[in-house]
Residue frames as a rotation matrix with the C-alpha (Angstrom) as fourth column:
MET 1
-0.410 -0.843 0.349 4.98
0.773 -0.118 0.623 -2.15
-0.484 0.525 0.700 17.95
ARG 2
0.429 0.512 -0.744 4.58
0.076 -0.841 -0.535 1.34
-0.900 0.173 -0.400 16.49
GLU 3
-0.437 -0.492 0.753 4.88
0.814 0.139 0.563 1.84
-0.382 0.859 0.340 12.74
ILE 4
-0.008 0.375 -0.927 4.40
-0.204 -0.908 -0.365 4.92
-0.979 0.186 0.084 10.56
VAL 5
0.057 0.110 0.992 3.07
0.913 0.397 -0.097 4.42
-0.404 0.911 -0.078 7.03
LEU 6
0.067 -0.255 -0.965 4.45
0.073 -0.963 0.260 7.34
-0.995 -0.087 -0.046 5.05
ASP 7
0.198 -0.050 0.979 4.35
0.974 0.121 -0.190 8.94
-0.109 0.991 0.073 1.60
THR 8
-0.242 -0.290 -0.926 5.63
0.180 -0.951 0.251 12.16
-0.953 -0.106 0.282 0.05
GLU 9
0.717 0.273 0.642 4.93
0.689 -0.137 -0.711 14.19
-0.106 0.952 -0.286 -3.08
THR 10
-0.087 -0.890 -0.447 7.74
0.510 -0.425 0.747 16.19
-0.856 -0.164 0.491 -4.67
THR 11
0.467 0.171 -0.868 8.61
-0.507 -0.753 -0.421 18.59
-0.725 0.636 -0.265 -7.48
GLY 12
0.425 -0.377 -0.823 10.66
-0.812 0.242 -0.531 15.92
0.399 0.894 -0.204 -9.26
PHE 13
0.850 -0.056 -0.525 13.01
0.061 0.998 -0.008 13.00
0.524 -0.025 0.851 -8.88
ASP 14
0.129 -0.936 -0.327 16.27
0.820 0.287 -0.496 14.31
0.558 -0.204 0.804 -7.44
PRO 15
0.899 0.202 -0.389 16.81
0.411 -0.695 0.590 16.59
-0.151 -0.691 -0.707 -4.41
ASP 16
0.005 -0.984 -0.176 20.45
0.673 -0.126 0.729 17.02
-0.740 -0.122 0.662 -5.43
THR 17
-0.692 -0.205 0.692 19.32
0.695 -0.448 0.563 19.03
0.195 0.870 0.453 -8.47
GLY 18
-0.957 0.222 0.188 16.92
-0.258 -0.947 -0.192 21.24
0.135 -0.232 0.963 -6.52
ASP 19
-0.194 0.936 -0.293 13.75
-0.020 0.295 0.955 19.18
0.981 0.191 -0.039 -6.28
ARG 20
-0.836 -0.036 0.548 11.81
-0.514 -0.301 -0.803 19.56
0.194 -0.953 0.233 -3.02
ILE 21
-0.723 0.649 -0.236 9.05
0.690 0.689 -0.222 17.90
0.018 -0.323 -0.946 -1.01
VAL 22
-0.750 0.535 0.389 5.60
-0.349 -0.819 0.455 19.48
0.562 0.206 0.801 -1.40
GLU 23
0.353 0.892 0.283 3.44
-0.798 0.129 0.589 17.13
0.489 -0.434 0.757 0.69
ILE 24
-0.860 -0.489 -0.143 3.88
-0.332 0.751 -0.571 14.59
0.387 -0.443 -0.809 3.48
GLY 25
0.320 0.937 0.142 1.20
-0.808 0.191 0.558 12.14
0.495 -0.293 0.818 4.59
ALA 26
-0.720 -0.576 -0.388 1.71
-0.250 0.736 -0.629 9.62
0.648 -0.356 -0.674 7.38
LEU 27
0.422 0.854 0.306 -0.47
-0.679 0.074 0.730 7.51
0.601 -0.515 0.611 9.64
GLU 28
-0.455 -0.602 0.656 0.22
-0.889 0.267 -0.372 5.55
0.048 -0.752 -0.657 12.80
LEU 29
0.372 0.475 -0.797 -0.13
-0.291 0.875 0.386 1.80
0.881 0.089 0.464 13.26
LEU 30
-0.239 -0.412 0.880 0.09
-0.968 0.173 -0.182 0.06
-0.077 -0.895 -0.440 16.62
ASN 31
-0.531 -0.048 0.846 0.54
-0.171 0.984 -0.052 -3.70
-0.830 -0.172 -0.531 16.33
HIS 32
-0.933 0.012 0.359 -0.48
0.349 0.265 0.899 -3.39
-0.084 0.964 -0.252 12.66
LEU 33
0.032 0.998 0.055 -3.76
0.999 -0.032 0.010 -1.58
0.011 0.055 -0.998 13.44
PRO 34
-0.392 -0.131 0.911 -4.46
0.353 -0.935 0.017 2.09
0.850 0.328 0.413 12.55
THR 35
-0.581 0.118 -0.805 -4.93
0.797 -0.122 -0.592 4.27
-0.168 -0.986 -0.023 15.62
GLY 36
0.591 0.782 0.197 -6.52
0.807 -0.579 -0.119 7.23
0.021 0.229 -0.973 13.84
ARG 37
0.456 -0.525 -0.719 -3.47
0.064 -0.786 0.615 9.46
-0.888 -0.326 -0.325 14.45
HIS 38
0.452 -0.346 0.822 -1.97
0.892 0.197 -0.407 10.95
-0.021 0.917 0.398 11.31
PHE 39
-0.103 -0.549 -0.830 0.36
0.210 -0.827 0.521 13.69
-0.972 -0.121 0.200 10.11
HIS 40
0.184 0.191 0.964 -0.46
0.978 0.063 -0.199 15.60
-0.099 0.980 -0.175 6.93
VAL 41
0.255 -0.155 -0.954 0.99
0.148 -0.969 0.197 18.83
-0.955 -0.192 -0.224 5.60
TYR 42
0.756 -0.120 0.644 1.43
0.626 -0.156 -0.764 20.68
0.192 0.981 -0.043 2.31
ILE 43
0.220 -0.821 -0.527 4.83
0.597 -0.314 0.738 22.41
-0.771 -0.477 0.421 1.99
ASN 44
0.921 -0.035 -0.389 6.02
-0.271 -0.773 -0.573 25.48
-0.281 0.633 -0.721 0.14
PRO 45
0.643 -0.703 0.303 8.95
0.737 0.676 0.005 24.18
-0.209 0.220 0.953 -1.98
GLU 46
0.396 -0.475 -0.786 10.31
-0.034 -0.863 0.504 27.69
-0.917 -0.173 -0.358 -2.53
ARG 47
-0.806 -0.577 -0.128 10.57
-0.154 -0.003 0.988 27.04
-0.571 0.816 -0.087 -6.26
ASP 48
-0.258 0.718 -0.646 8.42
-0.966 -0.202 0.161 26.57
-0.015 0.666 0.746 -9.35
MET 49
0.066 0.367 0.928 6.36
-0.290 0.897 -0.334 23.44
-0.955 -0.247 0.166 -10.04
PRO 50
-0.863 -0.408 -0.299 7.43
-0.406 0.208 0.890 21.56
-0.301 0.889 -0.345 -13.19
ALA 51
-0.088 0.889 -0.450 4.58
-0.987 -0.016 0.161 20.55
0.136 0.458 0.878 -15.49
GLU 52
-0.304 -0.077 -0.950 5.51
-0.251 0.968 0.002 16.87
0.919 0.239 -0.313 -15.20
ALA 53
-0.945 -0.063 -0.320 5.15
0.284 0.322 -0.903 16.90
0.160 -0.945 -0.287 -11.41
LEU 54
-0.654 0.755 -0.051 1.94
-0.669 -0.609 -0.427 18.96
-0.353 -0.245 0.903 -11.58
ALA 55
-0.119 0.613 -0.781 0.41
-0.794 0.413 0.446 16.28
0.596 0.673 0.437 -13.80
VAL 56
-0.578 -0.178 -0.796 1.14
0.190 0.920 -0.343 13.66
0.793 -0.350 -0.498 -11.12
HIS 57
-0.617 0.248 -0.747 -0.21
0.787 0.177 -0.591 15.34
-0.014 -0.952 -0.304 -7.98
GLY 58
0.150 0.788 0.598 -2.01
0.764 -0.476 0.436 18.49
0.628 0.391 -0.673 -9.14
LEU 59
0.467 -0.039 -0.883 -0.35
0.752 -0.507 0.420 20.78
-0.464 -0.861 -0.207 -6.56
THR 60
0.596 -0.170 0.785 0.24
0.564 -0.606 -0.560 24.18
0.571 0.777 -0.266 -8.13
SER 61
-0.542 -0.840 -0.014 2.88
0.677 -0.427 -0.599 26.75
0.498 -0.334 0.800 -7.20
GLU 62
-0.384 0.478 0.790 0.10
-0.366 -0.864 0.345 29.21
0.848 -0.157 0.507 -6.37
PHE 63
0.691 0.685 -0.231 -1.56
-0.111 0.417 0.902 26.78
0.714 -0.598 0.364 -3.94
LEU 64
0.447 -0.584 -0.677 1.72
0.822 0.567 0.054 25.89
0.352 -0.581 0.734 -2.24
SER 65
-0.287 -0.638 0.715 2.97
0.324 -0.767 -0.554 29.49
0.902 0.072 0.427 -1.97
THR 66
0.150 0.421 0.895 0.85
-0.685 -0.608 0.401 30.04
0.713 -0.673 0.197 1.17
LYS 67
0.870 0.174 -0.462 1.90
0.119 0.835 0.537 26.80
0.479 -0.522 0.706 2.88
PRO 68
0.771 -0.613 0.170 4.66
-0.405 -0.266 0.875 26.47
-0.492 -0.744 -0.453 5.50
LYS 69
0.245 -0.801 -0.546 8.25
-0.796 0.155 -0.585 25.77
0.553 0.579 -0.600 4.50
PHE 70
0.396 -0.096 -0.913 9.80
0.197 0.980 -0.018 22.45
0.897 -0.173 0.407 5.49
ALA 71
-0.672 -0.740 -0.031 11.90
0.214 -0.154 -0.965 24.08
0.709 -0.655 0.261 8.22
GLU 72
-0.509 0.552 0.661 8.67
-0.787 -0.609 -0.097 25.28
0.348 -0.570 0.744 9.87
ILE 73
0.606 0.795 0.004 7.15
-0.747 0.568 0.345 21.78
0.272 -0.212 0.938 10.11
ALA 74
-0.075 -0.737 -0.672 10.34
-0.375 0.645 -0.666 19.76
0.924 0.202 -0.325 10.63
ALA 75
-0.823 -0.289 0.490 10.11
-0.543 0.144 -0.827 19.57
0.169 -0.946 -0.275 14.43
GLU 76
0.046 0.929 0.367 6.48
-0.890 0.205 -0.407 18.44
-0.453 -0.308 0.836 14.35
PHE 77
0.598 0.116 -0.793 7.29
-0.628 0.683 -0.374 15.80
0.498 0.721 0.481 11.73
ILE 78
-0.436 -0.847 -0.304 10.28
-0.368 0.476 -0.799 14.50
0.822 -0.236 -0.519 13.71
GLU 79
-0.655 0.254 0.712 8.13
-0.723 0.065 -0.688 14.29
-0.221 -0.965 0.141 16.84
PHE 80
0.418 0.905 -0.082 5.43
-0.884 0.384 -0.267 12.32
-0.210 0.184 0.960 14.99
ILE 81
0.551 -0.229 -0.803 7.77
-0.368 0.797 -0.480 9.68
0.749 0.560 0.354 13.56
ALA 82
0.889 -0.222 0.401 9.68
-0.371 0.165 0.914 9.54
-0.269 -0.961 0.064 16.88
GLU 83
0.037 -0.990 -0.137 13.09
-0.985 -0.060 0.164 7.88
-0.171 0.128 -0.977 17.16
ASP 84
-0.735 -0.386 0.557 12.17
-0.415 0.906 0.081 4.21
-0.536 -0.171 -0.827 17.18
SER 85
0.349 0.919 0.187 9.11
-0.313 0.302 -0.900 3.81
-0.883 0.255 0.393 14.94
ARG 86
-0.506 -0.405 0.762 9.49
0.552 0.527 0.647 1.70
-0.663 0.747 -0.043 11.83
LEU 87
-0.216 0.385 -0.897 8.73
-0.601 -0.777 -0.189 3.68
-0.770 0.498 0.399 8.64
VAL 88
-0.149 0.283 0.947 6.67
0.581 0.800 -0.148 1.74
-0.800 0.528 -0.283 6.08
ILE 89
0.033 0.010 -0.999 7.24
-0.533 -0.846 -0.026 3.31
-0.845 0.534 -0.023 2.66
HIS 90
0.721 0.211 0.660 6.54
0.433 0.607 -0.666 2.27
-0.541 0.766 0.347 -0.94
ASN 91
0.475 -0.713 0.516 9.88
0.604 -0.162 -0.780 2.66
0.640 0.682 0.354 -2.76
ALA 92
0.797 -0.039 -0.603 11.55
0.560 -0.328 0.761 3.77
-0.227 -0.944 -0.239 0.45
SER 93
-0.216 -0.976 -0.020 14.85
0.904 -0.207 0.375 4.93
-0.370 0.063 0.927 -1.07
PHE 94
-0.280 0.180 0.943 13.04
0.641 -0.696 0.324 7.69
0.715 0.695 0.080 -2.99
ASP 95
0.701 0.652 0.288 11.15
0.213 -0.577 0.788 9.18
0.680 -0.491 -0.544 -0.03
MET 96
0.689 -0.498 -0.527 14.05
0.636 0.068 0.768 8.74
-0.347 -0.864 0.364 2.41
LYS 97
-0.327 -0.826 0.458 16.40
0.942 -0.321 0.094 10.53
0.069 0.463 0.884 0.00
PHE 98
-0.088 0.376 0.922 14.06
0.309 -0.870 0.384 13.53
0.947 0.319 -0.040 -0.11
LEU 99
0.880 0.454 -0.139 13.29
0.251 -0.196 0.948 13.55
0.404 -0.869 -0.286 3.62
ASN 100
0.416 -0.797 -0.437 16.95
0.818 0.118 0.563 13.44
-0.397 -0.592 0.701 4.57
ALA 101
-0.425 -0.526 0.736 17.83
0.797 -0.603 0.030 16.17
0.428 0.600 0.676 2.07
GLU 102
0.305 0.628 0.716 15.17
0.115 -0.771 0.627 18.41
0.945 -0.109 -0.308 3.62
LEU 103
0.915 0.029 -0.404 16.28
0.400 0.091 0.912 17.58
0.064 -0.995 0.072 7.17
ARG 104
-0.021 -0.995 -0.096 19.92
0.977 -0.041 0.209 18.33
-0.212 -0.090 0.973 6.41
ARG 105
-0.230 -0.045 0.972 18.96
0.614 -0.782 0.109 21.59
0.755 0.622 0.207 4.73
CYS 106
0.451 0.469 0.759 17.41
-0.262 -0.743 0.615 22.90
0.853 -0.476 -0.212 7.96
GLY 107
-0.252 -0.782 0.570 20.04
-0.761 -0.203 -0.616 21.51
0.598 -0.589 -0.544 10.31
HIS 108
0.513 0.456 0.728 18.44
-0.800 0.562 0.211 18.29
-0.313 -0.690 0.653 11.54
PRO 109
-0.586 -0.729 0.354 20.19
-0.553 0.679 0.484 14.90
-0.593 0.088 -0.801 11.52
PRO 110
-0.399 0.428 -0.811 19.07
-0.783 0.300 0.544 12.44
0.477 0.852 0.215 8.81
ILE 111
0.530 0.634 0.564 16.82
-0.787 0.615 0.048 9.44
-0.316 -0.469 0.825 9.41
ALA 112
-0.525 -0.754 0.395 18.71
-0.567 0.656 0.498 6.14
-0.635 0.038 -0.772 9.44
MET 113
-0.350 0.360 -0.865 17.88
-0.864 0.233 0.447 4.02
0.363 0.903 0.230 6.40
HIS 114
-0.910 -0.036 -0.413 17.53
0.055 0.977 -0.206 0.87
0.411 -0.211 -0.887 8.51
ARG 115
-0.712 0.701 -0.020 14.32
-0.135 -0.164 -0.977 2.32
-0.689 -0.693 0.212 9.97
ALA 116
-0.157 0.669 -0.727 12.60
-0.940 -0.327 -0.099 2.14
-0.304 0.667 0.680 6.57
LEU 117
-0.405 0.169 0.899 10.67
0.178 0.979 -0.103 -0.94
-0.897 0.118 -0.426 5.44
ASP 118
-0.678 0.045 -0.733 10.28
-0.664 -0.464 0.586 -0.91
-0.314 0.885 0.345 1.66
THR 119
0.100 0.819 0.564 6.96
-0.267 0.569 -0.778 -2.40
-0.958 -0.073 0.276 0.54
VAL 120
0.565 -0.012 -0.825 8.15
-0.825 0.021 -0.565 -2.46
0.024 1.000 0.002 -3.08
ALA 121
-0.512 -0.826 -0.235 10.92
-0.781 0.561 -0.272 -4.89
0.357 0.044 -0.933 -2.10
MET 122
-0.575 0.381 0.724 8.42
-0.401 0.640 -0.656 -6.92
-0.713 -0.667 -0.215 -0.05
ALA 123
0.503 0.855 -0.128 6.02
-0.493 0.162 -0.855 -7.15
-0.710 0.493 0.503 -3.00
ARG 124
0.285 -0.471 -0.835 8.77
-0.906 0.151 -0.394 -8.13
0.312 0.869 -0.384 -5.46
GLU 125
-0.786 -0.576 0.226 9.88
-0.618 0.718 -0.319 -10.92
0.022 -0.391 -0.920 -3.15
LYS 126
-0.377 0.737 0.562 6.31
-0.243 0.506 -0.827 -12.13
-0.894 -0.448 -0.012 -2.70
PHE 127
0.690 0.662 0.292 5.28
0.186 0.228 -0.956 -11.79
-0.699 0.714 0.034 -6.37
PRO 128
-0.360 -0.930 -0.075 8.41
0.133 -0.131 0.982 -12.14
-0.923 0.344 0.171 -8.58
GLY 129
-0.882 -0.120 0.456 7.91
0.457 0.016 0.889 -10.62
-0.113 0.993 0.041 -12.02
ALA 130
0.079 0.987 0.143 4.48
0.984 -0.100 0.148 -9.12
0.160 0.129 -0.979 -11.22
PRO 131
-0.089 -0.050 0.995 3.67
0.168 -0.985 -0.035 -5.38
0.982 0.164 0.096 -11.21
VAL 132
-0.194 -0.064 -0.979 4.26
0.962 0.185 -0.202 -3.89
0.194 -0.981 0.026 -7.76
SER 133
-0.732 0.059 0.679 2.96
-0.032 -0.998 0.052 -0.34
0.681 0.016 0.732 -8.13
LEU 134
-0.885 0.441 0.148 0.53
-0.221 -0.119 -0.968 0.79
-0.409 -0.889 0.203 -5.44
ASP 135
-0.073 0.895 -0.439 -2.34
-0.977 -0.154 -0.150 0.65
-0.202 0.418 0.886 -7.94
ALA 136
-0.175 -0.051 -0.983 -1.37
-0.561 0.826 0.057 -2.86
0.809 0.562 -0.173 -9.05
LEU 137
-0.923 -0.209 -0.324 -1.24
0.134 0.615 -0.777 -4.12
0.362 -0.761 -0.539 -5.47
CYS 138
-0.607 0.791 0.081 -4.60
-0.581 -0.372 -0.724 -2.51
-0.542 -0.486 0.685 -4.69
ARG 139
0.089 0.634 -0.768 -6.09
-0.959 0.264 0.107 -4.36
0.271 0.727 0.631 -7.67
ARG 140
-0.576 -0.389 -0.719 -4.53
-0.265 0.921 -0.287 -7.64
0.773 0.025 -0.633 -6.53
TRP 141
-0.908 0.159 -0.388 -6.29
0.417 0.442 -0.794 -7.50
0.046 -0.883 -0.468 -3.16
GLY 142
-0.104 0.958 0.268 -9.45
0.788 -0.085 0.610 -5.69
0.607 0.275 -0.746 -4.20
ILE 143
-0.334 -0.074 -0.940 -8.59
0.761 -0.610 -0.222 -2.55
-0.556 -0.789 0.260 -2.25
ASP 144
0.599 0.692 0.403 -10.73
0.798 -0.477 -0.368 0.38
-0.062 0.542 -0.838 -3.39
ASN 145
-0.420 -0.769 -0.482 -8.45
0.605 -0.633 0.483 3.01
-0.676 -0.088 0.731 -4.91
SER 146
0.104 0.565 0.819 -11.14
0.984 -0.180 0.000 4.67
0.147 0.805 -0.574 -7.05
GLY 147
0.911 0.249 -0.327 -10.49
0.330 -0.918 0.219 8.01
-0.246 -0.308 -0.919 -5.31
ARG 148
0.093 -0.975 -0.203 -6.88
0.297 -0.168 0.940 8.03
-0.950 -0.148 0.274 -6.48
THR 149
0.881 0.230 0.413 -7.28
0.460 -0.218 -0.861 10.10
-0.108 0.949 -0.298 -9.65
LEU 150
0.464 -0.816 0.345 -4.10
-0.370 -0.532 -0.761 11.98
0.805 0.226 -0.549 -8.68
HIS 151
-0.148 -0.590 -0.794 -1.33
0.655 0.542 -0.526 11.06
0.741 -0.598 0.306 -6.27
GLY 152
0.419 0.227 0.879 -1.90
-0.489 -0.759 0.429 12.40
0.765 -0.610 -0.208 -2.75
ALA 153
-0.546 -0.838 -0.030 0.39
-0.452 0.324 -0.831 11.65
0.706 -0.440 -0.555 0.18
LEU 154
-0.557 0.352 0.752 -2.28
-0.758 0.156 -0.634 10.99
-0.340 -0.923 0.180 2.83
LEU 155
0.590 0.793 -0.151 -4.59
-0.776 0.506 -0.376 8.94
-0.222 0.339 0.914 0.59
ASP 156
0.324 -0.542 -0.775 -1.61
-0.474 0.616 -0.629 6.94
0.819 0.572 -0.058 -0.67
SER 157
-0.722 -0.569 0.394 -0.55
-0.605 0.243 -0.758 6.28
0.336 -0.785 -0.520 2.93
GLU 158
-0.058 0.790 0.611 -4.02
-0.829 0.303 -0.470 4.95
-0.556 -0.533 0.637 3.76
LEU 159
0.778 0.305 -0.549 -3.96
-0.597 0.629 -0.497 2.67
0.194 0.715 0.672 0.71
LEU 160
-0.101 -0.913 -0.395 -0.41
-0.504 0.389 -0.771 1.57
0.858 0.121 -0.499 1.51
ALA 161
-0.508 -0.031 0.861 -1.45
-0.845 0.211 -0.491 0.67
-0.167 -0.977 -0.133 5.06
GLU 162
0.555 0.779 0.290 -4.01
-0.660 0.625 -0.416 -1.76
-0.506 0.040 0.862 3.63
VAL 163
0.672 -0.396 -0.626 -1.50
-0.430 0.480 -0.765 -3.15
0.603 0.783 0.152 1.13
TYR 164
-0.375 -0.882 0.285 1.10
-0.738 0.098 -0.667 -3.56
0.561 -0.460 -0.688 3.87
LEU 165
-0.135 0.391 0.911 -1.28
-0.839 0.444 -0.315 -5.56
-0.527 -0.806 0.268 6.04
GLU 166
0.897 0.427 -0.119 -1.92
-0.414 0.711 -0.568 -7.89
-0.157 0.559 0.814 3.11
LEU 167
0.354 -0.846 -0.400 1.80
-0.532 0.170 -0.829 -8.22
0.769 0.506 -0.390 2.41
ILE 168
-0.611 -0.621 0.491 2.50
-0.745 0.241 -0.622 -9.38
0.268 -0.746 -0.609 5.96
GLY 169
-0.916 0.183 -0.358 -0.27
0.175 0.983 0.057 -11.96
0.362 -0.010 -0.932 5.81
GLY 170
0.036 0.999 0.000 -3.50
0.519 -0.018 0.854 -10.19
0.854 -0.031 -0.520 6.69
ARG 171
0.330 0.213 0.920 -4.70
-0.392 -0.856 0.338 -8.24
0.859 -0.472 -0.199 9.69
GLN 172
0.745 -0.158 0.648 -3.44
-0.606 0.246 0.756 -10.77
-0.279 -0.956 0.087 12.24
PRO 173
0.407 -0.616 -0.674 -0.10
-0.652 0.320 -0.687 -11.95
0.639 0.720 -0.271 10.81
ASP 174
-0.631 -0.731 0.260 1.03
-0.689 0.374 -0.620 -13.59
0.356 -0.570 -0.740 14.05
LEU 175
0.148 0.777 0.612 -2.17
-0.903 0.358 -0.236 -15.56
-0.403 -0.518 0.754 14.62
VAL 176
-0.728 -0.363 -0.582 -1.63
-0.554 0.812 0.185 -19.31
0.405 0.457 -0.792 14.38
LEU 177
0.318 0.884 0.343 -4.60
-0.948 0.308 0.084 -21.67
-0.032 -0.352 0.935 14.61
VAL 178
-0.527 -0.508 -0.681 -3.68
-0.479 0.840 -0.256 -25.19
0.702 0.191 -0.686 15.75
THR 179
0.585 0.778 -0.230 -5.59
-0.282 0.460 0.842 -27.93
0.761 -0.428 0.488 17.52
GLU 180
0.496 -0.387 0.777 -4.53
-0.843 0.001 0.538 -29.12
-0.209 -0.922 -0.326 20.96
THR 181
0.810 -0.163 0.564 -3.76
0.154 0.986 0.064 -32.56
-0.566 0.035 0.823 19.54
ALA 182
0.754 -0.532 0.386 -1.57
0.442 -0.023 -0.897 -31.17
0.486 0.847 0.218 16.77
ALA 183
0.512 -0.576 0.638 0.28
-0.657 -0.740 -0.141 -28.97
0.553 -0.347 -0.757 19.23
ALA 184
0.493 -0.297 0.817 1.04
-0.671 0.468 0.575 -31.95
-0.553 -0.832 0.031 21.48
ASP 185
-0.066 -0.455 0.888 1.86
0.318 0.834 0.451 -34.29
-0.946 0.313 0.089 18.58
PRO 186
-0.210 -0.040 -0.977 2.73
-0.687 -0.705 0.177 -32.59
-0.695 0.709 0.121 15.24
GLY 187
-0.939 -0.195 -0.283 2.41
-0.342 0.620 0.706 -35.94
0.037 0.760 -0.649 13.46
ALA 188
-0.612 0.747 0.258 -1.11
0.279 0.509 -0.814 -36.56
-0.740 -0.426 -0.520 14.69
ALA 189
0.040 0.687 -0.725 -2.76
-0.562 -0.585 -0.585 -34.44
-0.826 0.431 0.363 12.01
ALA 190
-0.324 -0.238 -0.916 -1.40
-0.938 0.210 0.277 -36.72
0.126 0.948 -0.291 9.29
SER 191
-0.950 -0.161 0.269 -2.60
-0.227 0.944 -0.238 -39.93
-0.216 -0.287 -0.933 10.95
GLY 192
-0.498 0.834 0.238 -6.27
0.828 0.539 -0.156 -39.59
-0.258 0.119 -0.959 10.09
PRO 193
-0.244 0.475 0.846 -9.03
0.575 -0.631 0.521 -37.32
0.781 0.613 -0.118 8.80
ILE 194
-0.998 -0.042 0.045 -9.92
-0.004 -0.688 -0.725 -34.19
0.062 -0.724 0.687 10.74
ARG 195
-0.297 0.945 -0.137 -13.40
0.872 0.327 0.364 -34.50
0.389 -0.012 -0.921 12.22
PRO 196
-0.552 0.103 0.827 -15.14
-0.107 -0.993 0.052 -31.13
0.827 -0.060 0.559 12.64
ARG 197
-0.957 0.244 -0.157 -16.68
0.180 0.076 -0.981 -30.34
-0.227 -0.967 -0.117 15.99
ALA 198
-0.197 0.965 0.175 -20.45
0.949 0.143 0.281 -30.38
0.246 0.221 -0.944 16.24
PRO 199
-0.408 0.075 0.910 -22.00
0.071 -0.991 0.113 -26.90
0.910 0.110 0.399 16.25
ARG 200
-0.997 0.079 0.015 -23.09
-0.029 -0.177 -0.984 -25.42
-0.075 -0.981 0.178 19.56
PRO 201
-0.397 0.917 0.035 -26.74
0.911 0.389 0.138 -26.14
0.113 0.087 -0.990 20.32
ARG 202
0.770 0.608 -0.194 -27.13
0.629 -0.774 0.071 -22.52
-0.107 -0.177 -0.978 21.38
PRO 203
0.246 -0.724 0.645 -24.94
0.472 -0.491 -0.732 -19.62
0.846 0.485 0.221 20.12
LEU 204
-0.375 -0.465 -0.802 -22.82
0.926 -0.227 -0.301 -17.84
-0.042 -0.856 0.516 22.69
PRO 205
0.735 0.652 -0.189 -24.31
0.651 -0.755 -0.073 -14.50
-0.191 -0.069 -0.979 23.77
PRO 206
0.380 -0.609 0.696 -22.48
0.344 -0.606 -0.717 -11.33
0.859 0.512 -0.021 22.63
ARG 207
0.052 -0.480 -0.876 -19.95
0.997 0.070 0.020 -10.05
0.051 -0.874 0.483 25.13
LEU 208
-0.819 -0.354 0.451 -20.08
0.389 -0.921 -0.016 -6.39
0.421 0.162 0.892 24.09
THR 209
-0.248 0.731 -0.635 -22.26
0.741 -0.279 -0.611 -4.08
-0.624 -0.622 -0.472 26.14
GLU 210
0.618 0.537 0.574 -24.24
0.776 -0.533 -0.336 -1.26
0.126 0.654 -0.746 24.55
GLY 211
0.849 -0.356 -0.392 -21.87
-0.111 -0.844 0.525 1.19
-0.517 -0.402 -0.756 26.23
GLU 212
-0.145 -0.951 0.273 -18.88
0.145 0.253 0.957 -0.48
-0.979 0.178 0.101 24.60
ARG 213
-0.013 0.225 0.974 -20.59
0.980 0.196 -0.032 -0.45
-0.199 0.954 -0.223 21.19
HIS 214
0.908 0.410 0.088 -21.32
0.418 -0.899 -0.129 3.26
0.027 0.154 -0.988 21.58
ALA 215
0.534 -0.786 -0.311 -17.73
-0.210 -0.479 0.852 4.03
-0.819 -0.390 -0.421 22.67
HIS 216
-0.294 -0.627 0.721 -16.38
0.566 0.494 0.660 2.11
-0.771 0.602 0.210 19.66
ALA 217
0.361 0.512 0.780 -18.63
0.931 -0.246 -0.270 4.03
0.053 0.823 -0.565 17.26
GLU 218
0.968 -0.038 -0.248 -17.42
0.019 -0.974 0.225 7.34
-0.250 -0.222 -0.942 18.72
PHE 219
0.130 -0.990 0.058 -13.79
-0.004 0.058 0.998 6.23
-0.991 -0.130 0.003 18.36
ILE 220
-0.211 -0.145 0.967 -14.30
0.893 0.373 0.251 5.37
-0.397 0.916 0.051 14.66
ALA 221
0.735 0.586 0.343 -16.05
0.674 -0.691 -0.263 8.71
0.083 0.424 -0.902 14.07
ARG 222
0.756 -0.481 -0.445 -13.04
-0.113 -0.765 0.635 10.62
-0.645 -0.429 -0.632 15.48
MET 223
-0.074 -0.836 0.544 -10.77
0.587 0.404 0.701 9.11
-0.806 0.371 0.461 12.84
GLY 224
-0.410 -0.047 -0.911 -12.24
-0.468 -0.846 0.254 11.43
-0.783 0.530 0.325 10.20
GLU 225
0.543 0.800 -0.256 -14.09
-0.583 0.139 -0.800 11.01
-0.604 0.584 0.542 6.93
LYS 226
0.378 -0.461 -0.803 -11.10
-0.831 0.212 -0.514 9.58
0.407 0.862 -0.303 5.03
SER 227
-0.237 -0.490 0.839 -10.35
-0.831 0.549 0.087 6.84
-0.503 -0.677 -0.538 7.55
LEU 228
-0.628 -0.059 -0.776 -9.97
-0.595 0.680 0.429 3.46
0.502 0.731 -0.462 5.85
TRP 229
-0.966 0.259 0.014 -11.93
0.183 0.718 -0.672 1.86
-0.184 -0.646 -0.741 8.73
LEU 230
-0.294 0.909 -0.297 -15.11
-0.570 -0.416 -0.709 3.60
-0.767 -0.039 0.640 7.61
ARG 231
-0.289 0.145 -0.946 -14.95
-0.898 0.303 0.320 1.44
0.333 0.942 0.043 4.48
PHE 232
-0.874 -0.048 -0.484 -15.10
0.070 0.972 -0.223 -1.69
0.481 -0.229 -0.846 6.60
ALA 233
-0.776 0.624 -0.090 -17.88
0.010 -0.130 -0.991 -0.28
-0.630 -0.771 0.095 8.74
ALA 234
-0.241 0.711 -0.661 -19.94
-0.890 -0.434 -0.142 0.39
-0.388 0.554 0.737 5.60
THR 235
-0.159 0.140 -0.977 -19.63
-0.710 0.672 0.211 -3.22
0.687 0.727 -0.008 4.44
THR 236
-0.977 -0.200 -0.076 -20.00
-0.085 0.686 -0.723 -4.94
0.197 -0.700 -0.687 7.83
PRO 237
-0.225 0.962 -0.156 -23.48
0.233 0.208 0.950 -6.46
0.946 0.177 -0.271 8.37
């Protein structure tokens, strides 16, 4: 299953009153695992930057004036999200409203809302009454967001990918561990205490070859310096 974790930065809150997208960040997941492929672009909004928005993301009108307009990157963006990928977005109605306004403006059809999975709604269902901002969810699961001094679409997408994996139950949400006895007789587990198996007298040898280890290290390196997987590599013994 292919999913795109996506975030945008804008000049304000409402595209109907002239606000525009100034940054898009998106990364690809396959079966809930990052592939290293991402889409990131700054966009010239063709208007001034309100002080309130500047305080949020720090993107000035001068900086954005040399960047491409949305119409110039639209085809590349549409190709990246494809036609059937699920879009994982925090507060999806906000980003989808802006994306569809930009697409309509340059003559492209809008993205169907049913493609968007809103992680705010997921978090509210999972934690009723608790804060569900991206920062709050990072704190809940101990996800390092210390680099998030300002909002940035690509960094926020990387953080959201980690939050999303926690929301769906961890990195292997479909993994079910069950004993052969319990699978054959669901009532067997309740009939007596579970006796742990004795440890192996000799540990199993590693199955990875040196060539495979080297290929894996090269794959991680190609993801770039901001890849969230480098954080795990740094803490793995």
